[in-house]
C-alpha positions in Angstrom: 0.0 0.0 0.0 2.9 2.5 1.0 5.0 1.8 -2.3 1.6 2.2 -4.2 0.9 5.8 -2.5 4.6 6.7 -2.8 4.5 5.9 -6.5 1.6 8.0 -7.1 3.3 10.6 -5.4 6.3 10.5 -7.5 4.0 10.6 -10.6 2.3 13.8 -9.2 5.7 15.5 -8.6 6.6 14.5 -12.2 3.5 15.7 -13.7 3.9 19.0 -11.7 7.5 19.3 -12.8 6.3 18.7 -16.2 3.6 21.7 -16.0 5.9 23.9 -14.7 8.6 23.2 -17.3 6.4 23.6 -20.1 5.0 26.8 -18.6 8.3 28.2 -18.1 9.3 26.9 -21.8 6.4 29.0 -23.1 7.2 32.2 -21.1 10.8 32.1 -22.1 10.3 30.5 -25.8 11.6 33.9 -27.3 14.4 36.3 -26.8 13.4 39.9 -28.0 16.0 42.1 -29.5 16.5 44.2 -26.3 17.3 41.4 -24.4 20.5 40.2 -26.6 22.9 43.0 -25.4 26.0 41.1 -26.6 24.9 41.6 -30.0 24.0 45.3 -30.1 26.2 46.6 -27.4 29.4 47.0 -29.7 27.5 49.4 -31.8 26.9 51.8 -28.9 30.0 51.4 -27.3 31.8 55.1 -27.2 28.7 56.7 -29.2 26.2 59.2 -28.3 22.9 57.4 -28.5 19.3 58.5 -28.9 16.6 55.9 -27.9 13.2 55.7 -29.4 11.4 54.0 -26.4 8.1 53.7 -24.2 7.0 51.5 -21.3 7.3 48.6 -23.4 10.8 48.8 -23.7 11.9 46.0 -21.3 15.0 44.0 -20.8 13.6 41.4 -18.6 12.4 43.4 -15.7 14.4 46.3 -16.0 13.8 49.5 -18.6 16.3 49.6 -21.6 17.2 53.2 -20.6 18.3 51.8 -17.2 20.0 48.9 -18.7 22.1 50.8 -21.1 23.0 53.2 -18.4 24.1 50.5 -16.0 26.4 49.4 -19.0 27.8 52.8 -19.1 26.3 53.7 -22.6 25.9 57.3 -23.2 22.3 58.2 -23.8 21.9 61.6 -25.2 18.4 62.0 -26.1 15.0 60.0 -25.4 12.6 60.4 -28.0 8.9 60.0 -26.9 6.3 58.4 -29.4 2.2 58.9 -28.6 1.6 58.2 -25.4 4.7 59.3 -24.1 7.7 57.8 -22.8 6.1 56.2 -19.7 2.8 55.4 -21.7 0.5 57.3 -19.8 -1.1 59.8 -22.0 -4.3 59.4 -23.9 -4.6 58.8 -27.7 -4.2 62.2 -29.3 -2.8 63.9 -26.2 0.1 66.1 -26.7 3.5 64.9 -25.6 5.6 67.8 -24.5 9.4 67.9 -24.4 11.0 67.6 -21.1 13.8 66.1 -18.7 13.3 62.6 -17.6 13.1 63.0 -13.7 14.7 59.7 -13.0 17.6 60.0 -15.2 18.1 63.7 -16.2 18.2 62.9 -20.2 16.4 65.3 -22.2 12.9 63.9 -23.7 11.9 65.1 -27.1 8.5 64.6 -28.3 7.8 62.8 -31.9 4.4 63.1 -31.5 2.2 66.3 -32.4 3.6 68.9 -34.4 7.1 67.7 -34.4 6.7 64.2 -35.5 10.4 64.2 -37.1 13.4 65.5 -35.1 15.1 68.6 -36.4 18.8 68.3 -37.3 19.5 70.6 -33.9 17.8 67.3 -32.0 19.9 64.7 -33.5 23.3 67.1 -33.5 24.5 65.0 -30.6 23.4 61.9 -31.5 25.6 59.0 -33.4 23.0 56.0 -33.4 19.4 55.8 -32.7 18.0 52.8 -31.2 14.2 52.0 -31.9 12.7 49.6 -29.2 8.9 49.5 -29.0 6.3 46.9 -28.8 4.0 47.2 -31.7 0.6 45.7 -32.6 0.9 44.9 -36.3 -1.8 47.4 -37.5 -1.1 50.1 -40.2 -3.3 52.6 -37.9 -1.1 52.2 -34.9 1.1 55.3 -35.0 4.3 53.7 -33.6 5.2 52.5 -36.9 4.8 56.1 -38.5 7.3 57.4 -35.5 9.5 55.0 -36.5 9.1 56.2 -40.2 10.1 59.6 -39.4 13.0 58.7 -37.1 14.4 56.6 -39.7 14.2 59.6 -42.4 15.6 61.8 -39.9 18.5 59.5 -39.3 19.1 59.1 -43.0 19.0 62.8 -43.7 21.6 63.5 -40.9 23.8 60.7 -41.0 22.9 58.8 -38.2 22.7 55.1 -37.7 19.4 53.1 -37.0 19.1 50.2 -34.8 15.9 48.4 -34.5 15.5 46.0 -31.3 12.6 43.6 -32.8 9.7 42.3 -30.9 7.1 40.0 -32.3 4.0 41.0 -33.6 0.9 39.4 -31.7 -1.1 39.7 -35.1 1.5 38.5 -37.2 -0.7 35.4 -38.6 -2.9 38.2 -40.2 -2.7 39.9 -43.7 -5.8 41.6 -44.5 -7.5 44.8 -45.1 -7.3 47.3 -48.2 -3.8 48.7 -49.3 -3.0 52.4 -48.6 -3.7 54.4 -51.3 -1.6 57.7 -51.6 -4.0 60.2 -51.3 -5.0 59.0 -47.9 -1.5 58.8 -46.3 -1.6 60.2 -43.0 0.0 59.7 -39.6 -2.5 56.9 -38.9 -1.4 55.5 -42.3 2.2 56.1 -44.1 2.9 53.4 -46.0 1.1 51.4 -49.0 0.6 48.4 -46.8 -2.7 46.5 -45.6 -4.5 47.2 -42.2 -3.0 43.8 -41.0 0.6 43.5 -42.8 2.1 40.8 -40.8 5.2 42.0 -40.1 7.4 42.9 -37.2 8.7 46.4 -36.7 12.3 45.2 -37.9 11.1 43.5 -40.9 8.9 46.8 -41.8 12.0 48.9 -41.1 13.8 46.6 -43.8 11.0 47.3 -46.1 10.9 51.1 -45.5 14.3 51.1 -46.6 14.3 48.7 -49.3 11.3 50.2 -50.8 12.6 53.9 -50.7 9.6 55.4 -48.7 11.9 57.4 -46.9 14.1 60.4 -48.2 17.6 59.1 -48.7 16.8 55.6 -48.0 20.0 54.1 -49.4 22.1 56.4 -47.3 20.4 55.0 -44.0 22.7 52.3 -42.1 20.1 50.1 -40.8 20.6 47.1 -38.5 17.6 45.0 -37.1 18.2 42.7 -34.0 15.8 39.7 -34.7 13.8 38.0 -32.1 15.5 34.9 -31.1 13.6 31.5 -31.6 10.5 33.4 -33.1 8.3 32.2 -36.0 5.3 33.3 -37.9 3.3 31.0 -35.9 4.5 31.7 -32.4 1.9 32.9 -30.1 3.1 35.8 -27.9 1.2 37.4 -25.0 2.5 41.0 -24.5 3.9 41.2 -20.8 3.2 45.2 -21.0 0.2 46.9 -22.4 1.1 48.7 -25.5 -1.1 51.8 -25.0 -3.5 52.8 -22.2 -6.5 51.6 -24.0 -5.1 48.1 -25.0 -5.0 46.6 -21.4 -4.9 42.8 -22.7 -4.4 40.3 -25.4 -8.1 40.4 -26.5 -7.9 44.1 -26.8 -5.2 43.7 -29.2 -6.9 41.0 -31.2 -10.1 43.2 -31.4 -8.0 46.2 -32.3 -7.8 45.9 -36.0 -11.8 45.7 -36.3 -13.0 48.1 -33.7 -10.5 51.0 -34.3 -12.9 51.9 -37.4 -15.5 52.9 -34.7 -13.1 55.9 -33.6 -14.7 57.6 -36.9 -18.4 56.9 -35.8 -20.5 58.1 -32.9 -20.1 54.5 -31.5 -18.2 53.9 -28.1 -15.7 51.1 -28.0 -15.2 51.1 -24.4 -13.2 54.3 -23.8 -13.4 55.3 -20.3 -14.0 51.5 -18.9 -11.6 49.0 -17.8 -12.5 46.9 -21.0 -11.2 49.2 -24.0 -11.6 48.0 -27.4 -13.6 44.9 -26.0 -17.1 46.2 -26.1 -19.6 48.4 -28.4 -22.2 50.8 -27.4 -24.4 53.4 -28.4 -27.4 55.4 -26.9 -30.3 55.6 -27.2 -30.4 53.3 -30.1 -29.2 49.8 -28.7 -26.6 47.7 -30.6 -27.1 44.8 -28.0 -28.2 43.9 -24.5 -24.9 44.8 -22.8 -24.6 47.7 -21.1 -21.9 49.8 -19.9 -21.2 53.5 -18.7 -17.8 55.3 -19.8 -16.2 57.4 -17.3 -13.3 59.8 -17.3 -10.0 57.7 -16.4 -6.7 59.8 -16.3 -4.2 58.7 -18.7 -6.4 56.8 -20.6 -9.7 58.6 -21.5 -10.6 62.0 -19.9 -13.2 62.7 -22.1 -14.6 59.4 -23.8 -17.6 59.3 -25.9 -21.0 58.9 -23.6 -19.1 59.9 -20.7 -21.5 59.2 -17.6 -24.2 58.0 -20.0 -25.1 54.2 -20.0 -24.9 52.7 -23.4 -26.1 49.4 -25.0 -24.1 47.4 -27.1 -21.9 44.1 -27.3 -19.4 42.4 -24.6 -16.7 40.9 -27.0 -14.5 40.1 -24.2 -14.8 36.3 -24.5 -15.3 35.9 -28.3 -12.8 34.6 -30.4 -11.4 37.3 -31.9 -9.1 37.1 -34.9 -7.8 39.1 -37.6 -10.0 41.9 -39.4 -13.7 41.4 -38.6 -16.0 43.6 -40.6 -19.1 42.4 -39.2 -19.3 44.7 -36.2 -19.0 47.6 -38.4 -21.3 46.8 -41.0 -23.9 45.5 -38.4 -23.7 48.6 -36.5 -24.1 50.8 -39.7 -27.0 49.0 -40.5 -28.8 49.4 -37.1 -28.0 53.1 -36.7 -28.6 54.0 -40.2 -32.2 52.7 -40.0 -32.7 55.4 -37.1 -31.1 58.2 -39.2 -28.0 58.3 -37.3 -25.0 59.9 -39.0 -22.8 56.6 -38.6 -19.6 57.9 -40.6 -19.7 61.5 -39.0 -16.1 61.6 -39.4 -15.9 60.4 -42.9 -12.6 61.9 -43.6 -10.8 60.1 -40.6 -12.6 57.0 -41.6 -11.0 56.9 -44.9 -7.7 57.6 -43.4 -8.0 54.5 -40.9 -9.0 52.4 -44.0 -6.6 54.0 -46.2 -8.8 54.2 -48.8 -12.5 55.7 -49.1 -13.6 52.4 -51.0 -14.5 50.6 -47.5 -16.7 53.4 -46.6 -18.5 53.7 -49.6 -18.8 49.7 -49.8 -20.2 49.7 -46.7 -22.9 52.4 -47.4 -23.7 50.8 -50.7 -24.5 47.7 -48.8 -22.0 45.3 -49.6 -21.4 42.2 -47.9 -18.1 41.1 -45.9 -17.4 38.7 -48.6 -17.7 41.3 -51.1 -15.6 43.8 -49.6 -13.0 41.6 -48.7 -12.6 40.0 -52.3 -12.1 43.5 -53.5 -8.6 43.8 -52.0 -7.5 40.3 -52.7 -5.3 41.3 -55.4 -3.7 44.1 -53.7 -2.9 41.5 -50.8 -1.5 39.0 -53.2 1.0 42.0 -54.4 1.8 43.2 -51.1 2.8 39.5 -50.1 5.1 39.3 -52.9 6.5 42.7 -52.3 7.4 42.0 -48.7 9.1 38.5 -49.1 12.4 40.1 -49.4 12.3 41.8 -46.0 10.9 38.8 -43.8 13.3 37.6 -41.1 11.0 34.8 -39.8 9.7 31.5 -41.2 
């Protein structure tokens, strides 16, 4: 009897060890670019370094700024994108130049009026390091900031290093290709809404396709993610911006961001932004929520302090670009004479074309709309192929 119990105890220990080991393997299955200092530190030694970083720029538990300073790297500037260096600014909020209180390093805003740093701002910079977690969606503005930083570096003869990170939406390539006349800060490149590339791969493409001034002059280095493939699942350890709090919001973001151009709430001002849809007084569903002011995330959200009615998407299987939510909401509100695309120009910038909005207004189905951009996606896949780093 004792032998049997002891044997079962050993089996239990073995099972627990196996589960723990697998969990640790999953957690440490990839090594992001920033966690490979032996590869990139030689390129920073004895140079004046500028960093494009935010709250996602971690090396294990330490911020990249602190990690580099501990290794005696001379950081002369920190460039802050949308949401700021600490990631605590609401979408669209002005980010000001300042001095980082912790390190005393000058902070230069690259969001707002000065999206591209001046020659003076780069006068004491030899190399720029870009290390920001992206979500793989064209209208997420970190890649627009990377574009302008790359261009400034090329024009000023400054080296550019990308410490690559996984794309949580890398499995999907979908949406219309951006048309030149709809280029803006929420869409700067002729790529689809979901492009299926990491920032490192995209940086290679921006340079290789000549999408910046003096592209051929830019000395670009990408430090790839180790042990990463296009099928690797990756859960972000830090929320990439104030209103993308978890994996579900990131998965739904490509589909729900279009609602920003409409009167419909997508949960800004709640604890589940980009995971719900709501409107009032017309009901879009049976789920109710009440947006409120949240400092650093949504001070004046749509329907502030008003109960709205809609859909709870926190448990749905979210994947890729789902147009059903947008089409159904348009159909419902249009019947009640609600001006759905109240910011039509912004909608077209998000889509990179006016064809999506016009197709929805014309009553086209999801299948018809998606079929219309298949040829462009096929061409894009072939165009991006030389720049891919992962299989």
